[in-house]
C-alpha positions, 0 to 999 in steps of 0.5 A, a space after each residue: 685427630 690426636 692431641 699432643 700435650 706439651 707441659 712447660 715448667 720452670 727448672 727446679 733451681 729457678 725461683 717461682 714467685 707465682 707458685 710461692 704466692 699460691 703456696 702462701 695463700 693456701 693455708 689462709 684459704 683452709 688448704 693445709 699440708 701443701 709443701 710446695 707449689 710450682 706454676 707452669 704452662 700446658 699447651 694442647 696441640 691437635 695434630 692432623 694425621 698420625 702421631 708417629 716418631 717424625 710428628 713427635 720430633 717436630 713437636 719436640 722441636 716446636 716446644 724447644 724453639 717456641 713454647 719453652 725458654 729452655 734456659 729457665 724451663 723444662 718441657 715434656 711432650 706426650 700424646 693424650 688418649 681419648 680415654 684420658 680426655 674423657 676422664 678430665 671432663 
């Protein structure tokens, strides 16, 4: 099985109150030098079979119609390799 990751972020022109709240809290917690914080969502999809162009097109459609509100959010779709999964553990 392959893992496909869909990252959804608010468009740059959309106000991000949660990101702003985190940004304001960072200096109080001793984390200086962070200029901006944007909050988003990450979806990990385990895909049966090969992740070819047709599978990625279906996932792109799923992200556009179900996972993201494309009026206010952008999204990216990428295949995550086993090597990358191991690094994050």
